[in-house]
C-alpha positions as CSV (number, residue, x, y, z in Angstrom):
1,M,12.9,-9.1,30.2
2,N,11.3,-8.3,33.6
3,G,9.8,-5.2,35.2
4,K,13.2,-4.0,36.5
5,K,14.8,-4.2,33.0
6,L,11.8,-2.4,31.5
7,I,12.1,0.4,34.0
8,Q,15.8,0.6,33.3
9,M,15.2,0.8,29.6
10,A,12.5,3.4,30.1
11,S,15.0,5.4,32.1
12,I,17.6,5.2,29.3
13,F,15.0,6.0,26.6
14,G,13.6,8.9,28.6
15,A,17.1,10.4,29.3
16,I,17.9,10.2,25.6
17,A,14.6,11.8,24.7
18,V,15.3,14.8,27.0
19,G,18.9,15.1,25.6
20,I,17.8,15.0,22.0
21,G,14.9,17.4,22.7
22,A,17.2,19.9,24.4
23,F,19.8,19.6,21.7
24,G,17.1,20.1,19.0
25,A,15.6,23.1,20.8
26,H,18.9,24.8,21.5
27,G,21.5,23.5,19.1
28,L,19.6,22.6,16.0
29,K,16.5,24.9,16.1
30,D,17.8,27.4,13.4
31,I,19.0,24.6,11.1
32,L,15.8,22.6,11.5
33,A,13.6,25.7,11.0
34,E,15.6,26.7,7.9
35,T,15.1,23.3,6.3
36,G,11.5,23.1,7.3
37,R,12.0,20.0,9.4
38,L,11.5,21.4,12.9
39,E,8.0,20.1,13.2
40,T,9.1,16.6,12.2
41,F,11.9,16.7,14.8
42,E,9.5,17.8,17.5
43,T,7.1,15.0,16.6
44,A,9.9,12.5,16.9
45,V,10.8,13.9,20.4
46,K,7.2,13.9,21.5
47,Y,6.5,10.3,20.5
48,H,9.9,9.2,21.9
49,F,9.1,10.8,25.3
50,Y,5.5,9.7,25.5
51,H,6.4,6.1,24.8
52,S,9.3,6.2,27.2
53,L,6.7,7.1,29.9
54,A,4.5,4.3,28.6
55,L,7.5,1.9,28.9
56,L,8.0,3.1,32.5
57,I,4.4,2.4,33.4
58,I,4.6,-1.1,31.7
59,G,7.7,-1.8,33.8
60,I,6.0,-0.8,37.0
61,L,2.9,-2.8,36.2
62,F,5.1,-5.8,35.5
63,L,6.7,-5.6,38.9
64,F,3.3,-5.8,40.5
65,K,1.7,-8.1,37.9
66,P,4.4,-10.5,36.7
67,D,1.7,-13.0,35.6
68,W,0.6,-10.4,33.0
69,K,2.9,-11.9,30.4
70,Q,1.8,-9.7,27.6
71,L,3.4,-6.8,29.4
72,K,6.8,-8.0,28.2
73,L,5.8,-7.9,24.6
74,A,4.1,-4.5,25.1
75,G,7.4,-3.1,26.4
76,I,9.5,-4.6,23.6
77,L,7.1,-3.2,21.0
78,M,7.3,0.3,22.6
79,M,11.1,0.2,22.4
80,I,10.9,-1.0,18.8
81,G,8.4,1.8,18.0
82,I,10.8,4.4,19.6
83,L,13.7,3.2,17.6
84,I,11.9,2.9,14.2
85,F,9.3,5.8,14.5
86,S,11.3,8.4,16.3
87,G,14.7,7.2,15.0
88,S,13.6,7.5,11.4
89,L,12.2,10.9,12.0
90,Y,15.4,12.1,13.7
91,I,17.5,10.9,10.8
92,L,15.0,12.4,8.2
93,S,15.1,15.7,10.1
94,L,18.8,15.9,10.2
95,T,19.8,14.5,6.9
96,G,16.9,15.1,4.6
97,I,16.9,11.4,3.6
98,T,13.2,11.2,2.6
99,W,12.9,7.5,1.9
100,L,13.1,6.9,5.7
101,G,9.5,8.2,5.8
102,V,8.6,4.8,4.3
103,I,9.7,2.9,7.4
104,T,8.3,5.4,9.9
105,P,4.8,3.9,9.9
106,L,6.3,0.5,10.9
107,G,7.3,2.2,14.2
108,G,3.8,3.5,14.5
109,V,2.4,0.0,14.1
110,A,4.8,-1.2,16.8
111,F,3.4,1.5,19.1
112,I,-0.2,0.5,18.3
113,L,0.6,-3.2,18.9
114,G,2.4,-2.2,22.2
115,W,-0.7,-0.5,23.4
116,A,-2.9,-3.4,22.2
117,F,-0.7,-5.9,24.2
118,L,-1.0,-3.6,27.3
119,F,-4.8,-3.8,26.8
120,L,-4.6,-7.6,26.4
121,A,-2.5,-8.0,29.5
122,A,-5.1,-6.2,31.6
123,T,-8.0,-8.0,30.0
124,K,-6.8,-11.6,30.1
125,N,-5.5,-11.4,33.6
126,S,-8.0,-9.2,35.5
């Protein structure tokens, strides 16, 4: 994975975040509010979008600093975090399958590790 691929993935993840967010706000708002899961859905969208932007920044950094090898792992961890954290919250919000809440923190750990590897990339190679 290189900077260009990371930027492409950020674009895909960002577009999906906007689409899901818009669908939730317009098509699912009443259903999610009725079930009490609107806040959970909104949290999923927020983290999805924030980390899509982080992935974009990581990709841009990697274009200019290809020797910062930890950036690749940081990007991969951000993508894993989006899939597990936001993905599990989306499914939980829409289906009510509560056991998915057990895996959500694993996505959070992936986010934290992604940020940690971004820090290490800048620290080791500055």
